[in-house]
VODOTI-622133 format. One record per residue (C-alpha): x, y, z. Coordinates in Angstrom, 2 decimals. Layout:
      xx      yy      zz
       X       Y       Z
...
END
This chain:
      xx      yy      zz
   73.14   36.99   41.66
   69.64   35.91   40.70
   69.69   38.25   37.70
   72.97   36.74   36.49
   71.59   33.19   36.84
   68.42   34.15   34.96
   70.43   35.79   32.17
   72.61   32.67   31.87
   69.57   30.43   31.67
   67.95   32.59   28.99
   71.21   32.67   26.95
   71.44   28.85   27.21
   67.86   28.46   26.07
   68.50   30.87   23.21
   71.51   28.89   22.03
   69.56   25.63   22.28
   66.59   26.99   20.35
   68.82   28.58   17.70
   70.78   25.38   17.27
   67.65   23.26   17.08
   65.91   25.78   14.81
   68.52   25.68   12.02
   67.67   23.45    9.05
   69.25   19.99    9.19
   70.87   18.36    6.15
   71.09   21.72    4.40
   72.73   21.64    0.97
   75.27   24.24   -0.17
   73.90   26.83   -2.57
   70.26   26.24   -1.44
   68.07   28.85    0.31
   65.80   28.13    3.28
   63.14   30.14    5.07
   61.53   29.51    8.43
   57.81   28.69    8.05
   55.36   29.00   10.90
   52.03   27.24   10.90
   49.48   30.06   11.16
   46.62   30.11   13.59
   43.43   29.31   11.69
   40.37   31.13   12.97
   36.79   31.13   11.78
   33.87   33.40   12.55
   30.75   31.96   14.18
   27.51   33.85   14.77
   26.17   33.49   18.33
   22.51   34.44   18.82
   21.67   35.88   22.27
   18.17   36.46   23.60
   18.23   40.09   24.81
   14.49   40.30   25.58
   12.40   37.20   26.49
    9.06   36.20   25.02
    6.11   36.99   27.31
    2.31   37.05   27.34
    0.08   40.12   27.15
   -3.45   39.40   28.46
   -6.66   41.41   27.76
   -9.83   40.51   29.77
  -13.52   40.97   28.83
  -16.20   40.97   31.65
  -19.15   38.57   31.77
  -22.44   39.49   30.01
  -25.95   38.78   31.48
  -29.55   38.99   30.24
  -32.99   38.63   31.86
  -35.34   36.02   30.36
  -38.95   35.02   31.13
  -39.44   31.22   31.32
  -42.78   29.39   31.16
  -42.97   26.59   33.77
  -45.59   23.93   34.65
  -47.37   24.66   37.97
  -49.95   21.89   37.55
  -48.95   18.82   35.61
  -52.53   17.85   34.89
  -53.10   14.11   34.50
  -55.37   11.43   33.10
  -58.94   10.29   33.79
  -60.13    6.81   32.81
  -63.66    6.30   31.38
  -64.92    2.68   31.18
  -66.18    1.53   27.76
  -68.47   -1.51   28.51
  -68.24   -4.76   26.60
  -70.55   -5.50   23.66
  -72.41   -8.85   23.41
  -74.33  -10.58   20.62
  -76.23  -13.86   20.16
  -74.94  -16.40   17.69
  -76.24  -19.81   16.64
  -73.94  -22.80   17.02
  -74.44  -26.43   15.99
  -74.11  -29.27   18.52
  -73.45  -32.83   17.18
  -75.94  -35.23   18.86
  -74.89  -38.24   16.75
  -71.39  -38.44   15.23
  -70.84  -39.35   11.60
  -69.79  -43.02   11.06
  -69.12  -45.61    8.33
  -70.85  -48.87    7.25
  -68.96  -51.63    5.34
  -70.70  -53.47    2.42
  -69.16  -56.65    0.90
  -68.47  -56.65   -2.90
  -67.97  -60.09   -4.57
  -66.28  -60.39   -8.02
  -66.62  -63.12  -10.66
  -64.09  -66.02  -10.96
  -62.18  -66.42  -14.29
  -60.50  -69.30  -16.17
  -57.27  -68.76  -18.16
  -54.97  -71.02  -20.20
  -51.48  -71.51  -18.66
  -48.56  -72.81  -20.78
  -46.44  -75.38  -18.89
  -42.95  -76.42  -20.13
  -42.86  -80.24  -20.35
  -39.38  -80.39  -21.96
  -36.86  -77.58  -21.39
  -34.90  -76.07  -24.27
  -31.37  -77.51  -24.57
  -28.26  -77.43  -26.77
  -26.42  -80.07  -28.83
  -22.69  -79.75  -29.60
  -21.40  -80.63  -33.08
  -17.60  -81.10  -33.46
  -15.75  -79.04  -36.13
  -12.45  -80.86  -37.04
   -9.13  -78.89  -37.18
   -7.58  -77.66  -40.44
   -4.04  -78.58  -41.51
   -1.66  -77.45  -44.24
    1.80  -78.55  -45.48
    4.63  -76.01  -44.98
    8.28  -76.06  -46.10
   10.71  -76.14  -43.15
   14.42  -75.41  -43.79
   16.69  -77.78  -41.80
   20.43  -77.08  -41.48
   22.31  -80.31  -42.38
   25.76  -78.65  -42.15
   26.42  -75.51  -40.16
   28.28  -72.55  -41.63
   31.86  -71.95  -40.42
   34.94  -69.83  -41.10
   38.05  -70.99  -43.01
   41.44  -69.24  -42.50
   43.69  -68.48  -45.53
   47.32  -67.60  -44.70
   48.76  -64.36  -46.06
   52.65  -64.61  -46.36
   54.89  -61.93  -44.85
   56.40  -59.10  -46.97
   60.17  -58.45  -47.09
   62.56  -55.81  -48.42
   66.37  -55.56  -48.86
   68.36  -53.31  -46.49
   72.08  -52.71  -46.04
   72.98  -54.00  -42.61
   76.42  -54.75  -41.33
   75.66  -58.04  -39.44
   72.24  -59.60  -40.01
   71.37  -60.50  -43.58
   67.97  -61.92  -42.71
   66.08  -61.35  -39.49
   64.40  -64.10  -37.60
   60.78  -64.39  -38.64
   57.74  -66.59  -38.24
   55.80  -68.75  -40.66
   52.18  -69.66  -40.13
   50.92  -73.17  -40.96
   47.16  -73.50  -41.25
   45.56  -76.18  -39.06
   42.25  -77.02  -40.83
   38.96  -77.25  -38.93
   37.61  -80.64  -37.80
   34.10  -81.54  -38.89
   31.68  -84.16  -37.52
   28.28  -85.49  -38.61
   25.39  -85.56  -36.16
   21.91  -86.97  -36.47
   19.16  -84.48  -35.53
   15.50  -85.32  -35.00
   13.20  -82.91  -36.89
    9.44  -82.54  -36.22
    7.68  -83.20  -39.56
    4.15  -83.14  -38.07
    3.32  -81.15  -34.94
    1.27  -82.61  -32.10
   -2.42  -81.59  -32.19
   -5.78  -82.26  -30.53
   -9.06  -83.80  -31.69
  -12.41  -83.08  -30.02
  -14.94  -85.92  -29.31
  -18.53  -84.78  -28.47
  -19.99  -86.08  -25.16
  -23.85  -85.80  -25.52
  -26.12  -84.26  -22.83
  -28.01  -86.39  -20.20
  -31.78  -85.98  -19.54
  -34.30  -87.29  -16.94
  -38.09  -87.05  -16.38
  -39.23  -85.04  -13.28
  -42.65  -84.31  -11.72
  -43.62  -80.61  -11.83
  -46.49  -79.23   -9.70
  -48.70  -76.76  -11.64
  -51.13  -74.38   -9.82
  -54.57  -74.81  -11.45
  -56.35  -72.50   -8.97
  -54.49  -69.83   -7.02
  -54.90  -69.35   -3.27
  -57.39  -66.54   -2.35
  -59.03  -64.77    0.62
  -62.65  -64.28    1.74
  -63.66  -61.08    3.59
  -66.12  -61.12    6.53
  -67.55  -57.74    7.87
  -67.50  -56.89   11.64
  -70.07  -54.00   12.31
  -69.24  -50.82   14.35
  -70.12  -50.31   18.09
  -71.87  -47.11   19.46
  -72.71  -45.57   22.90
  -74.51  -42.40   24.28
  -72.34  -39.76   26.12
  -73.05  -36.43   27.94
  -71.46  -33.34   26.27
  -71.28  -29.95   28.06
  -72.08  -27.02   25.73
  -71.24  -23.32   26.59
  -74.42  -21.21   26.12
  -72.83  -17.98   27.48
  -69.08  -17.39   27.40
  -67.09  -16.08   30.39
  -66.53  -12.27   30.37
  -64.86   -9.41   32.33
  -66.15   -6.15   33.85
  -63.82   -3.14   34.43
  -64.02   -0.81   37.49
  -62.04    2.53   37.40
  -59.61    3.37   40.31
  -59.08    7.23   40.13
  -55.62    8.92   40.18
  -54.00   10.39   43.37
  -52.52   13.98   43.22
  -50.06   15.97   45.44
  -47.77   19.06   45.39
  -43.96   19.43   45.22
  -41.54   22.37   45.46
  -39.36   22.90   42.36
  -35.98   24.73   42.71
  -34.56   26.77   39.86
  -31.73   29.26   39.20
  -33.26   32.73   39.34
  -29.89   34.36   38.55
  -26.67   32.90   37.06
  -23.28   34.28   38.07
  -20.09   34.41   35.98
  -16.41   35.00   36.83
  -14.30   38.12   37.39
  -10.88   38.18   35.68
   -7.91   40.18   36.99
   -4.77   40.52   34.83
   -1.32   40.32   36.50
    1.08   41.81   33.88
    4.48   40.30   33.11
    7.45   41.40   35.26
   10.95   41.97   33.83
   14.43   42.62   35.20
   17.64   43.93   33.61
   20.67   41.64   33.15
   23.79   41.33   31.02
   25.73   38.44   29.48
   29.47   38.31   28.77
   30.18   36.70   25.36
   33.62   35.43   24.36
   34.23   36.86   20.88
   37.78   35.46   20.52
   39.06   32.40   22.37
   42.26   32.35   24.38
   45.32   31.43   22.25
   49.11   31.66   22.24
   51.85   32.69   19.81
   55.59   32.37   19.48
   57.58   35.48   20.29
   61.37   36.06   20.09
   62.99   37.84   23.04
   65.24   40.87   22.76
   69.01   40.37   22.69
   70.59   40.00   26.08
   72.30   43.29   27.06
   75.55   41.54   27.91
   75.70   39.56   24.62
   79.15   39.79   22.97
   78.27   37.95   19.73
   78.17   39.85   16.45
   75.33   37.63   15.13
   72.03   39.49   15.68
   70.21   36.15   16.24
   72.49   35.15   19.08
   71.58   35.69   22.75
   67.84   35.45   21.92
   65.21   32.80   22.72
   61.64   31.92   21.65
   58.70   32.09   24.06
   55.18   30.67   23.46
   53.26   33.55   25.02
   49.57   33.39   25.91
   47.15   35.72   24.09
   44.16   36.34   26.41
   40.59   35.80   25.24
   38.48   38.76   24.13
   35.00   39.33   25.55
   32.06   41.66   24.96
   29.14   42.45   27.27
   25.58   42.36   25.90
   22.70   43.94   27.85
   19.49   41.86   27.97
   16.10   41.74   29.68
   15.01   38.66   31.73
   11.38   37.62   32.26
   10.81   37.37   36.06
    7.10   36.44   35.95
    4.95   35.96   32.89
    1.53   37.60   32.58
   -1.30   35.63   34.23
   -5.05   35.87   34.97
   -6.64   35.55   38.44
  -10.22   34.21   38.15
  -12.76   34.79   40.97
  -16.48   33.96   41.00
  -19.05   36.77   41.47
  -20.95   34.63   43.97
  -19.49   31.82   46.11
  -21.87   28.94   46.85
  -19.91   28.09   50.02
  -20.29   31.55   51.63
  -23.92   32.28   50.57
  -26.37   30.56   52.99
  -29.18   30.13   50.48
  -26.96   29.53   47.45
  -26.31   31.91   44.59
  -29.49   33.06   42.77
  -31.69   30.07   43.84
  -35.57   30.35   43.98
  -38.56   27.90   44.26
  -42.19   27.50   43.09
  -45.01   24.99   43.93
  -46.12   22.46   41.34
  -49.17   20.05   41.43
  -48.12   16.54   40.34
  -49.87   13.17   39.92
  -48.57   10.74   42.56
  -50.45    7.66   41.30
  -51.95    7.40   37.78
  -55.58    6.17   37.34
  -55.96    2.39   36.84
  -58.74   -0.20   36.27
  -59.76   -3.28   38.31
  -61.09   -6.34   36.44
  -64.12   -8.32   37.78
  -64.54  -11.84   36.26
  -68.07  -12.94   34.97
  -68.26  -16.83   34.77
  -69.57  -18.71   31.71
  -73.04  -20.44   31.47
  -73.15  -24.12   30.23
  -75.77  -26.84   29.30
  -75.49  -30.71   29.15
  -76.54  -32.41   25.80
  -76.77  -36.21   24.96
  -74.47  -37.34   22.06
  -74.17  -40.76   20.24
  -70.47  -41.61   19.81
  -68.91  -44.50   17.76
  -66.68  -46.46   20.17
  -65.31  -49.05   17.68
  -65.30  -48.39   13.90
  -66.52  -51.18   11.51
  -63.79  -53.59   10.29
  -63.29  -56.76    8.18
  -61.87  -60.25    8.94
  -60.02  -62.15    6.17
  -60.46  -65.97    5.73
  -57.71  -67.72    3.61
  -58.81  -70.13    0.73
  -55.92  -72.57   -0.26
  -54.69  -72.96   -3.86
  -55.53  -76.03   -6.13
  -52.50  -77.76   -7.85
  -51.91  -80.58  -10.51
  -48.76  -82.76  -11.08
  -47.31  -82.79  -14.70
  -44.29  -84.84  -16.07
  -41.33  -82.70  -17.36
  -38.06  -83.75  -19.19
  -35.08  -81.91  -17.59
  -31.40  -81.86  -18.82
  -29.23  -82.91  -15.87
  -25.84  -82.77  -17.65
  -25.17  -80.36  -20.58
  -23.33  -81.68  -23.71
  -19.49  -81.26  -23.61
  -16.42  -82.15  -25.69
  -13.44  -84.40  -24.84
   -9.97  -83.65  -26.21
   -8.06  -86.55  -27.89
   -4.24  -85.85  -28.11
   -2.66  -86.57  -31.57
    1.15  -87.08  -31.09
    3.72  -85.26  -33.25
    5.62  -87.09  -36.07
    9.45  -86.83  -36.10
   12.11  -87.73  -38.74
   15.90  -88.17  -38.33
   18.13  -85.92  -40.50
   21.96  -86.07  -40.70
   24.04  -82.82  -40.78
   27.71  -81.95  -40.57
   28.84  -79.38  -37.97
   32.22  -77.82  -37.09
   33.69  -79.70  -34.15
   36.97  -77.74  -33.90
   37.38  -74.43  -35.79
   40.39  -73.88  -38.08
   43.52  -72.36  -36.41
   47.12  -71.47  -37.34
   50.41  -72.80  -35.98
   53.47  -70.51  -35.81
   56.85  -71.94  -37.08
   59.87  -69.82  -36.11
   62.45  -69.16  -38.91
   65.88  -68.30  -37.42
   67.74  -65.14  -38.49
   70.72  -65.38  -40.97
   73.62  -63.00  -40.36
   76.12  -61.82  -42.90
   77.81  -58.54  -43.56
   75.87  -58.02  -46.79
   72.41  -57.19  -47.86
   69.68  -57.84  -45.28
   66.12  -58.87  -45.93
   63.76  -57.21  -43.41
   60.16  -58.31  -42.84
   57.95  -55.30  -43.44
   54.61  -56.99  -42.72
   54.28  -60.16  -40.58
   52.27  -63.06  -42.04
   48.54  -63.00  -41.18
   45.40  -64.98  -41.91
   42.18  -63.98  -43.63
   38.85  -65.46  -42.60
   36.66  -66.90  -45.41
   33.03  -67.59  -44.58
   31.88  -71.15  -45.46
   28.04  -71.07  -45.73
   25.81  -73.60  -43.94
   24.16  -76.40  -45.97
   20.39  -76.62  -45.51
   17.63  -78.97  -46.67
   13.92  -78.28  -47.22
   11.53  -80.77  -45.48
    7.72  -80.85  -45.74
    5.92  -80.34  -42.38
    2.18  -80.67  -41.60
    1.03  -77.71  -39.46
   -2.42  -77.24  -37.78
   -3.69  -73.82  -38.89
   -7.11  -73.95  -37.11
   -7.61  -75.95  -33.86
  -10.72  -78.18  -33.56
  -13.86  -76.44  -32.11
  -17.53  -77.22  -31.39
  -20.70  -75.62  -32.73
  -23.82  -75.37  -30.53
  -27.18  -76.49  -32.05
  -30.18  -75.18  -30.06
  -32.99  -77.72  -29.27
  -36.31  -75.82  -28.61
  -38.38  -76.49  -25.47
  -41.66  -78.51  -25.57
  -44.77  -77.01  -23.84
  -48.38  -78.03  -23.09
  -51.47  -75.87  -22.26
  -53.25  -76.38  -18.85
  -56.57  -74.77  -17.78
  -56.22  -72.51  -14.62
  -59.15  -71.11  -12.60
  -58.59  -67.69  -10.96
  -61.03  -67.14   -8.01
  -63.04  -63.92   -7.72
  -61.55  -61.14   -5.56
  -63.69  -60.14   -2.54
  -63.57  -56.52   -1.26
  -65.51  -54.12    0.94
  -67.07  -50.74    0.13
  -67.41  -48.03    2.76
  -70.83  -46.33    3.00
  -70.70  -43.02    4.99
  -73.42  -42.45    7.67
  -73.86  -38.63    8.16
  -73.80  -37.04   11.62
  -76.98  -35.77   13.33
  -76.85  -32.16   14.72
  -79.07  -29.68   16.59
  -78.89  -25.82   16.57
  -78.63  -23.79   19.84
  -78.38  -20.04   20.73
  -75.27  -18.70   22.48
  -74.47  -15.18   23.98
  -70.93  -14.18   22.90
  -68.88  -11.11   23.90
  -68.09   -9.38   20.60
  -65.95   -6.57   22.09
  -64.29   -6.87   25.56
  -64.73   -3.97   28.04
  -61.97   -1.30   27.79
  -61.01    2.05   29.26
  -60.66    5.35   27.47
  -58.02    7.82   28.71
  -59.24   11.42   29.03
  -56.31   13.90   29.21
  -56.37   16.68   31.87
  -54.37   19.67   30.52
  -51.35   21.04   32.40
  -51.40   24.57   33.90
  -48.46   26.96   33.30
  -46.97   30.00   35.09
  -44.06   32.39   34.28
  -40.83   33.12   36.18
  -38.10   35.68   35.51
  -34.42   34.63   35.71
  -31.09   36.25   34.94
  -28.88   34.01   32.77
  -25.22   34.24   31.91
  -25.04   35.08   28.21
  -21.22   35.02   27.99
  -18.74   34.39   30.81
  -15.70   36.60   31.40
  -12.88   35.63   29.00
   -9.24   36.54   28.56
   -7.31   36.90   25.32
   -3.63   36.00   25.44
   -1.17   37.51   22.95
    2.39   36.17   22.87
    5.05   38.85   22.42
    8.03   37.31   20.59
   11.50   37.35   22.14
   14.17   39.72   20.81
   17.56   38.39   19.76
   20.96   39.90   18.99
   23.66   38.25   16.86
   27.31   38.52   18.02
   30.19   37.37   15.82
   32.65   35.14   17.68
   36.12   34.09   16.49
   36.82   30.39   17.08
   40.32   28.91   16.90
   40.27   26.02   14.43
   43.97   25.05   14.70
   46.91   26.43   16.65
   49.86   28.06   14.96
   53.51   27.83   15.90
   56.99   27.21   14.62
   57.43   24.37   12.17
   60.43   23.32   10.05
   62.61   25.10    7.53
   61.34   25.07    3.94
   63.56   25.09    0.87
   62.75   27.86   -1.65
   64.28   29.17   -4.81
   67.04   31.57   -3.92
   65.73   34.23   -6.28
   62.47   34.35   -4.28
   64.37   35.47   -1.18
   65.28   38.62   -3.12
   62.70   41.11   -4.35
   60.96   39.64   -7.40
   59.03   42.15   -9.52
   55.33   41.73  -10.31
   54.75   43.35  -13.74
   51.59   45.19  -12.68
   50.61   48.25  -14.74
   48.94   50.56  -12.23
   46.70   53.32  -13.57
   47.94   56.81  -12.82
   47.27   57.74   -9.18
   45.16   54.53   -8.68
   45.55   51.66   -6.18
   42.86   49.47   -7.79
   43.91   46.12   -9.31
   42.91   45.60  -12.89
   41.81   42.21  -14.25
   45.22   41.85  -15.92
   47.00   42.56  -12.61
   44.87   39.88  -10.87
   45.81   37.31  -13.52
   49.54   38.11  -12.95
   49.13   37.63   -9.16
   47.25   34.32   -9.71
   49.97   33.03  -12.02
   53.12   34.14  -10.16
   52.36   34.75   -6.47
   49.61   32.27   -5.50
   51.71   29.14   -6.38
   54.49   30.43   -4.06
   52.05   31.03   -1.17
   50.47   27.58   -1.63
   53.79   26.07   -0.41
   53.14   27.53    3.06
   55.78   30.29    3.10
   55.36   33.93    4.20
   55.67   36.75    1.66
   56.41   40.48    1.97
   54.69   42.74   -0.62
   56.59   45.98   -1.36
   55.33   48.81   -3.59
   57.31   51.86   -4.89
   56.53   55.04   -6.87
   58.65   57.42   -8.96
   59.85   60.79   -7.66
   57.22   62.86   -9.43
   54.58   64.40   -7.24
   54.54   65.14   -3.54
   56.49   62.76   -1.32
   53.66   62.22    1.21
   51.09   61.37   -1.49
   53.58   58.96   -3.12
   54.13   57.24    0.25
   50.34   56.85    0.79
   49.82   55.59   -2.79
   52.54   52.94   -2.46
   51.10   51.71    0.86
   47.58   51.48   -0.65
   48.89   49.56   -3.66
   50.77   47.04   -1.45
   47.67   46.63    0.72
   45.48   46.15   -2.40
   47.62   43.13   -3.38
   47.41   41.72    0.18
   43.61   42.19    0.28
   43.21   40.37   -3.03
   45.33   37.44   -1.75
   43.26   37.25    1.44
   40.08   37.12   -0.73
   41.64   34.09   -2.51
   41.96   32.26    0.84
   45.53   33.08    1.87
   46.09   33.30    5.65
   46.65   37.00    6.57
   49.48   36.01    8.98
   51.60   34.96    5.97
   51.32   38.40    4.29
   53.15   41.67    5.00
   52.40   44.92    3.05
   55.07   47.66    2.88
   54.90   50.92    0.90
   58.14   52.87    0.40
   56.95   55.69   -1.85
   59.93   57.31   -3.61
   62.46   56.38   -0.91
   64.08   53.46   -2.83
   64.66   54.65   -6.40
   66.53   52.28   -8.70
   68.12   55.05  -10.85
   69.12   58.71  -10.77
   65.59   60.06  -11.34
   65.16   61.93   -8.05
   63.40   65.26   -7.53
   64.66   67.94   -9.93
   66.36   65.45  -12.29
   65.09   65.31  -15.88
   64.44   61.66  -16.94
   62.64   59.81  -19.66
   59.31   58.04  -19.14
   61.04   54.65  -19.30
   63.41   55.69  -16.47
   60.47   56.85  -14.33
   58.60   53.58  -15.10
   61.56   51.58  -13.72
   60.96   53.22  -10.30
   57.16   52.47  -10.35
   57.25   48.81   -9.30
   55.61   46.23   -7.01
   57.77   43.33   -5.76
   57.50   40.35   -3.44
   60.01   38.24   -1.54
   59.87   35.16    0.71
   60.63   36.00    4.35
   61.05   34.15    7.64
   57.96   33.90    9.83
   58.48   35.32   13.32
END
């Protein structure tokens, strides 16, 4: 029962798929093929590390050498030797009486000189300069200019009008201007000014004249002196040096008698075997049509079948590889451990004499020796006292100008004259008089231009009048009056002054002991003493040299699905392409190699058809000459040569099918044993293509 239900379900699915798979809106007489979108794959190279990179280490042991070293066993030191001071006697001068000054009065001679005294100051007198006048012509307007209007009559012409014989118009009547006479006052002589001189005022004043200037008299005040005690150094203070010797001791010096290096132990790299599974083709799926149901009663071979989208499993490959477990390393150990050795590694000592305290000096002070000497000292220096002598004067009369001369302006009034002139009171105008229109069914007079007025300038009437005009205003001229002087005798007193007379100092010479060179110390070097020690030193420590061994890789080609394939829609093609269409390829005898001409034919005829996305079957045939098996193989190789060329041009291989039929499908009678012409044999040697459904 279950089998029957399953068969029924499959048949129903097959009918549904077949019905849905047929082209919709198909047109009579057109051909359709089923096109399937191909699966697009691409190759990718995957690089796998089959052997890891690791380190290879080579070690070199430490190198030692024995050296002899010179060391100080006695540092030596310094010894101080005192160098005594050097003294010498020198003479020095002591002042017993200081230098001073004495003032001496110097009296000059009096002199008499003539002094000019102004008894009447210089002054100025003003002299009036009268103004200058001239007569000028002045144009006076006695009647102003105006405008007069002249009427211009209108212009008419005759027109044929049914009703109006003469249109209404206007006539202008000139209204003349009104004039009036006015009296105007004209200045015939401008106002001016006249200057009147006001003389200066003088008065007599008393002026005091110095006949003998004030002076001073100098009186000398002598200097004051006293005797003082002065302490003089006869022997300067000095120093004496005492040597304090150095203090010595011994100390133990530690040194490395032997140096120790390191030991290096190499732990080589460890490896293990492993493998890695690489996916070389990803999992995919493809459409597949089922076989006909065994109980199908339909005569249509496509009935009772259904499409299944079956899974295509992924493809894998296993690659053997080596894995690095532990990389190479170096274990470093010291040849001697300071922590475990009680006395340390290679340590030794020796005794050395050293200076604990360096030698120094102690200074002993030697006081100075002095002596008291009497010395005369000036307490107050000599000075002068000034006594004032008053001046002698004399009174003289002097004429002084109290008010300077000035000028006073006298106004001269202007002179006027009355002149009559006519002016326009009301300008001329026009008055409009309306003329009524006259109507009649006859000729009509029409005004072309309305009447206007034209302005005529009427010039003004003027009169020339004489007018007195001041060209230069009145001024004043200054006349200088010189001053009056008189000579008066004047006595100038003699000038008193003082002259300093230097009094030299009084000195005495004494002997004095002076330290020329202070006491010093001289350092005497004590040489150091040396000994020798032997020690083992590390010339070069143990080292390791690392060399990196590169990893090894293997490249595996992997197919990657770019886009899935599957059933798509029906595609309309030319009906002749569904049948076998010949490709006019001229194959060389017994050859399956495409010539350049054959490739051009494929590019021109077959590639455009494949670019539409359809699938194509390539079929190749031979003639009956030759062995049947070799003809079959040749035809298959020729069909495959065409397919390979199309794949090299980028055509998906799933859209291409290559079939070789050998001599099985001859188009004429030229079978084995039949005599035929070359043309008849050439008709059987053919390569064709046709568009097929994709399954």
